[in-house]
C-alpha positions in Angstrom: 15.4 -3.1 -20.1 16.3 -4.3 -16.6 14.1 -5.4 -13.8 13.7 -2.1 -12.1 12.9 -0.2 -15.3 10.2 -2.7 -16.1 8.6 -2.3 -12.7 8.7 1.5 -12.9 7.1 1.3 -16.4 4.3 -0.9 -15.0 3.9 1.6 -12.1 3.6 4.6 -14.5 0.9 2.9 -16.5 -1.1 2.0 -13.4 -0.7 5.5 -11.9 -1.8 7.2 -15.1 -5.0 5.2 -15.1 -5.7 5.9 -11.4 -5.1 9.7 -12.1 -7.6 9.5 -15.0 -10.2 8.0 -12.6 -9.5 10.7 -10.0 -9.5 8.1 -7.2 -7.9 8.0 -3.8 -5.1 5.5 -4.0 -3.3 3.2 -1.7 0.3 3.2 -2.8 2.6 0.3 -1.8 6.4 0.3 -1.7 8.5 -2.7 -0.6 12.1 -3.3 0.1 13.7 -6.5 1.1 13.5 -5.5 4.8 10.3 -3.4 5.1 7.0 -2.6 3.5 5.2 0.8 3.3 1.6 1.8 2.5 0.2 5.2 2.0 -3.3 6.5 1.3 -2.9 9.4 -1.1 -5.4 12.0 -2.2 -6.7 12.1 -5.8 -4.5 15.1 -6.7 -1.4 13.4 -5.2 -0.7 16.3 -3.0 -1.6 15.0 0.4 -1.0 11.7 2.3 -4.3 10.9 4.2 -3.0 7.9 6.1 0.1 5.7 6.2 1.6 2.6 7.9 4.8 0.8 7.6 7.0 -1.8 9.4 9.2 1.0 10.6 6.4 2.8 12.5 6.9 2.9 16.3 3.5 1.4 17.0 4.0 -1.5 14.6 7.6 -2.2 15.2 7.0 -4.1 18.4 4.4 -6.5 16.9 6.5 -7.2 13.8 9.2 -9.7 14.2 10.8 -9.0 10.8 9.6 -6.5 8.3 10.3 -8.5 5.1 7.6 -11.2 5.3 3.9 -11.7 4.6 2.9 -11.6 8.3 4.4 -8.1 8.6 2.6 -7.0 5.4 -0.7 -8.2 6.8 -0.1 -6.2 10.0 0.7 -3.1 7.9 -2.4 -3.7 5.7 -4.6 -3.9 8.8 -3.1 -0.7 10.3 -3.4 1.3 7.1 -7.0 0.2 6.7 -7.9 1.3 10.2 -6.1 4.6 9.8 -7.8 5.2 6.5 -11.3 4.5 8.0 -10.4 7.0 10.8 -9.6 9.6 8.1 -13.0 8.9 6.4 -11.7 6.9 3.5 -13.4 3.6 2.5 -13.1 3.4 -1.3 -9.6 3.4 -2.8 -7.7 2.3 -5.9 -4.8 -0.1 -5.4 -1.5 1.1 -6.7 0.9 -1.8 -6.2 3.9 0.2 -7.6 4.6 -2.2 -10.4 5.2 -5.1 -8.1 3.5 -8.4 -8.9 0.3 -9.1 -7.0 1.8 -12.0 -5.1 3.3 -12.7 -1.7 3.7 -9.6 0.5 1.7 -7.3 -1.8 -1.2 -9.8 -1.8 -1.1 -10.3 2.0 -1.2 -6.5 2.5 -4.1 -6.1 0.1 -6.1 -9.0 1.7 -5.6 -7.6 5.2 -6.7 -4.1 4.1 -9.8 -5.5 2.5 -10.7 -7.6 5.6 -10.4 -4.4 7.7 -12.8 -2.2 5.8 -11.1 -0.8 2.7 -12.7 -1.7 -0.6 -10.8 -1.7 -3.9 
């Protein structure tokens, strides 16, 4: 099993548990150059809020998209947009990535700005 298959296996396990809980989830995806976050409805059919380093609003404040500072800016933005959509309680779907570095920075910034998970 290679690195990608292991990550996707972990992601499937987490997503099945979140689906069982019927919770709104914040889904994270990262690439070497960018990071993306989406607030997804419990049925998985609708994106309630999203933010990423490629957004026009955030692109000016982000020097490079592949570091923890950029992840913190995205976490703050997704939390503000989620609160504007009426969402405060979410489940954290880290997409099989380790809770470390950019993923941790995004989660901490989202918590500081009003999301609870």
